C-alpha positions as a printed NumPy array, in Angstrom:
array([[ 81.42 , -73.135,  62.381],
       [ 79.049, -75.588,  64.073],
       [ 76.755, -77.703,  61.908],
       [ 74.222, -77.957,  64.749],
       [ 71.146, -75.747,  64.773],
       [ 71.315, -73.011,  67.405],
       [ 68.91 , -70.4  ,  68.684],
       [ 69.816, -66.989,  67.312],
       [ 67.516, -64.61 ,  69.144],
       [ 64.821, -64.191,  71.763],
       [ 61.539, -62.553,  70.777],
       [ 58.809, -61.017,  72.926],
       [ 55.344, -62.318,  72.023],
       [ 51.887, -61.507,  73.385],
       [ 50.953, -64.243,  75.83 ],
       [ 47.703, -64.871,  73.963],
       [ 49.565, -65.743,  70.764],
       [ 50.968, -69.001,  72.119],
       [ 49.091, -72.243,  71.467],
       [ 49.54 , -75.088,  73.999],
       [ 50.238, -78.539,  72.567],
       [ 47.082, -80.573,  73.104],
       [ 49.035, -83.847,  73.274],
       [ 51.541, -82.652,  75.856],
       [ 51.811, -85.482,  78.434],
       [ 53.594, -83.328,  81.019],
       [ 51.315, -82.145,  83.817],
       [ 51.538, -78.998,  85.956],
       [ 49.75 , -78.863,  89.293],
       [ 48.506, -75.587,  90.754],
       [ 51.285, -75.857,  93.341],
       [ 53.996, -76.193,  90.716],
       [ 52.605, -73.317,  88.632],
       [ 52.668, -71.188,  91.797],
       [ 56.326, -72.149,  92.301],
       [ 57.167, -71.141,  88.726],
       [ 55.332, -67.832,  89.204],
       [ 57.231, -67.18 ,  92.435],
       [ 60.489, -67.937,  90.603],
       [ 59.636, -65.467,  87.833],
       [ 58.751, -62.826,  90.438],
       [ 62.08 , -63.38 ,  92.209],
       [ 64.511, -63.929,  89.33 ],
       [ 62.718, -62.626,  86.235],
       [ 61.543, -64.561,  83.17 ],
       [ 64.947, -66.143,  82.496],
       [ 63.889, -69.249,  80.566],
       [ 62.1  , -68.439,  77.275],
       [ 59.24 , -70.568,  75.999],
       [ 60.171, -72.662,  72.95 ],
       [ 57.681, -72.469,  70.083],
       [ 57.32 , -73.647,  66.497],
       [ 56.55 , -71.555,  63.44 ],
       [ 52.807, -72.083,  63.926],
       [ 52.906, -70.501,  67.429],
       [ 52.648, -73.911,  69.08 ],
       [ 54.446, -74.465,  72.386],
       [ 57.2  , -77.065,  72.314],
       [ 58.56 , -76.418,  75.808],
       [ 57.268, -74.035,  78.439],
       [ 53.627, -74.884,  79.117],
       [ 54.138, -74.363,  82.856],
       [ 55.869, -71.029,  82.264],
       [ 52.931, -69.83 ,  80.169],
       [ 50.489, -70.767,  82.948],
       [ 52.646, -68.893,  85.47 ],
       [ 52.866, -65.866,  83.166],
       [ 49.085, -65.743,  82.956],
       [ 48.83 , -65.808,  86.748],
       [ 51.294, -62.91 ,  86.917],
       [ 49.192, -61.003,  84.385],
       [ 52.106, -60.701,  81.961],
       [ 51.141, -59.32 ,  78.578],
       [ 54.342, -60.451,  76.848],
       [ 56.679, -63.364,  77.37 ],
       [ 60.071, -64.241,  75.857],
       [ 60.098, -66.979,  73.24 ],
       [ 62.592, -68.741,  71.007],
       [ 61.296, -69.967,  67.653],
       [ 62.563, -73.403,  66.669],
       [ 62.111, -73.396,  62.902],
       [ 64.461, -76.269,  62.081],
       [ 62.538, -79.204,  63.562],
       [ 60.543, -81.702,  61.575],
       [ 57.051, -82.567,  62.928],
       [ 58.42 , -85.797,  64.401],
       [ 61.39 , -84.022,  65.972],
       [ 59.068, -81.438,  67.467],
       [ 56.901, -84.091,  69.142],
       [ 59.983, -85.941,  70.36 ],
       [ 61.539, -82.79 ,  71.813],
       [ 58.381, -82.102,  73.834],
       [ 59.249, -85.319,  75.679],
       [ 63.042, -84.961,  75.651],
       [ 63.055, -81.44 ,  77.106],
       [ 61.326, -82.753,  80.216],
       [ 62.837, -86.199,  80.571],
       [ 66.495, -85.258,  80.01 ],
       [ 66.349, -82.812,  82.911],
       [ 64.869, -85.502,  85.16 ],
       [ 67.776, -87.811,  84.328],
       [ 70.272, -85.483,  86.008],
       [ 71.413, -86.071,  89.591],
       [ 72.679, -84.005,  92.516],
       [ 75.999, -83.808,  94.309],
       [ 74.286, -83.596,  97.679],
       [ 77.357, -82.285,  99.495],
       [ 77.725, -79.361,  97.097],
       [ 73.962, -78.836,  97.037],
       [ 73.787, -78.645, 100.824],
       [ 76.708, -76.201, 100.869],
       [ 75.037, -73.921,  98.325],
       [ 71.711, -73.957, 100.165],
       [ 73.449, -73.259, 103.454],
       [ 75.305, -70.287, 101.972],
       [ 72.079, -68.896, 100.512],
       [ 70.457, -69.175, 103.922],
       [ 73.384, -67.396, 105.579],
       [ 73.024, -64.593, 103.024],
       [ 69.418, -64.132, 104.154],
       [ 67.931, -65.701, 101.015],
       [ 64.893, -67.941, 101.433],
       [ 65.987, -71.291,  99.916],
       [ 62.399, -72.495,  99.447],
       [ 62.2  , -70.367,  96.279],
       [ 64.61 , -72.851,  94.682],
       [ 61.801, -75.405,  94.6  ],
       [ 62.977, -77.698,  97.406],
       [ 60.39 , -78.597, 100.023],
       [ 60.808, -78.101, 103.774],
       [ 61.457, -81.798, 104.202],
       [ 64.133, -81.852, 101.494],
       [ 65.857, -78.787, 102.9  ],
       [ 65.897, -80.185, 106.428],
       [ 67.32 , -83.478, 105.205],
       [ 70.029, -81.774, 103.143],
       [ 71.066, -79.425, 105.943],
       [ 70.682, -81.865, 108.829],
       [ 74.421, -82.427, 109.142],
       [ 75.292, -78.861, 110.096],
       [ 74.014, -79.368, 113.653],
       [ 71.317, -76.718, 113.575],
       [ 67.663, -76.848, 112.614],
       [ 66.015, -74.006, 110.726],
       [ 64.084, -72.91 , 113.808],
       [ 67.265, -72.562, 115.871],
       [ 68.757, -69.966, 113.538],
       [ 67.903, -66.337, 113.99 ],
       [ 68.337, -65.724, 110.306],
       [ 65.504, -68.132, 109.574],
       [ 62.792, -65.907, 111.059],
       [ 61.318, -65.56 , 107.566],
       [ 61.193, -69.311, 106.958],
       [ 57.792, -70.565, 105.777],
       [ 56.373, -74.031, 105.322],
       [ 55.852, -75.221, 101.779],
       [ 52.083, -75.389, 102.214],
       [ 51.944, -71.825, 103.501],
       [ 54.143, -70.573, 100.664],
       [ 52.152, -72.224,  97.909],
       [ 48.731, -71.36 ,  99.309],
       [ 49.636, -67.751,  99.966],
       [ 51.298, -67.269,  96.599],
       [ 48.238, -68.759,  94.926],
       [ 46.004, -66.319,  96.824],
       [ 48.193, -63.403,  95.853],
       [ 48.349, -64.401,  92.214],
       [ 44.596, -64.911,  92.111],
       [ 44.187, -61.342,  93.322],
       [ 46.629, -60.173,  90.667],
       [ 44.475, -61.778,  87.988],
       [ 41.161, -60.545,  89.377],
       [ 39.072, -57.817,  87.787],
       [ 40.293, -55.437,  90.484],
       [ 43.917, -55.922,  89.484],
       [ 45.548, -53.493,  87.024],
       [ 45.422, -54.698,  83.437],
       [ 49.178, -54.488,  83.052],
       [ 52.22 , -56.595,  83.94 ],
       [ 53.07 , -56.607,  87.63 ],
       [ 56.39 , -55.278,  88.828],
       [ 58.359, -57.303,  91.369],
       [ 57.325, -54.861,  94.106],
       [ 53.653, -55.041,  93.083],
       [ 53.747, -58.847,  93.065],
       [ 55.251, -58.867,  96.571],
       [ 52.665, -56.359,  97.808],
       [ 49.737, -58.29 ,  96.34 ],
       [ 50.944, -61.576,  97.782],
       [ 51.423, -59.968, 101.206],
       [ 47.938, -58.434, 101.055],
       [ 46.364, -61.745, 100.096],
       [ 48.281, -63.619, 102.781],
       [ 47.135, -61.497, 105.725],
       [ 43.451, -62.514, 105.819],
       [ 44.535, -66.123, 105.403],
       [ 46.588, -65.68 , 108.591],
       [ 49.923, -66.414, 106.937],
       [ 51.609, -63.686, 108.938],
       [ 55.173, -64.794, 108.426],
       [ 54.799, -64.919, 104.674],
       [ 53.047, -61.574, 104.633],
       [ 55.896, -60.07 , 106.661],
       [ 58.482, -61.623, 104.335],
       [ 56.974, -59.971, 101.283],
       [ 56.544, -56.659, 103.093],
       [ 60.254, -56.778, 103.9  ],
       [ 61.071, -57.493, 100.259],
       [ 58.94 , -54.556,  99.117],
       [ 60.652, -52.286, 101.686],
       [ 64.056, -53.409, 100.414],
       [ 63.081, -52.47 ,  96.884],
       [ 61.983, -49.029,  98.099],
       [ 65.294, -48.603,  99.926],
       [ 67.259, -49.64 ,  96.846],
       [ 65.323, -47.143,  94.731],
       [ 66.095, -44.357,  97.219],
       [ 69.776, -45.295,  97.243],
       [ 69.944, -45.229,  93.453],
       [ 68.195, -41.837,  93.39 ],
       [ 70.616, -40.406,  95.955],
       [ 73.61 , -41.69 ,  94.006],
       [ 72.22 , -40.209,  90.801],
       [ 71.853, -36.821,  92.512],
       [ 75.449, -36.954,  93.675],
       [ 76.798, -37.442,  90.152]])
């Protein structure tokens, strides 16, 4: 049996229960919060917020900001009840810095991004900018614009601005006071993008919403056949 402390369970807490650490030196720009929100909308809330026994956030300030923009009432948390006050303050720094110390195998990274693109998945949701993606995939002899499968490709500025507009609508008084489903998030972002003239992004999210409708119909048909 390991002598190291380990997380035992994930709990769902009301978003308003969490208390940000007022001495957290890590910053989160509006653009980065929009990226985190887009990631949650695409993949789900896969990375719980780490908190102490007094409801204080140890790691996950950016995720809380993104959850608020998505109008989430509850978020997953892991309570770290084994840390001393000094360890808690140190881990606020370590959780961020240790990840930054990692590197990339650029050959494998480029291969993975290329495969995602071939599968019709927009690689910008991984957090890499247009410039980074073009540099990583420059050796395959084709630019993004030359590939038919890249018709849904968007610039980073367009993505972030349009997502921000969509999320702002989701948090407005006109938005439903309940968590947004993936389809609703896509629809809101598409609706907000259209008046801003981000037609490609709007079309991308319309396509995603249509795919979800098609999947739901397929599941219903299969259920009826059983």
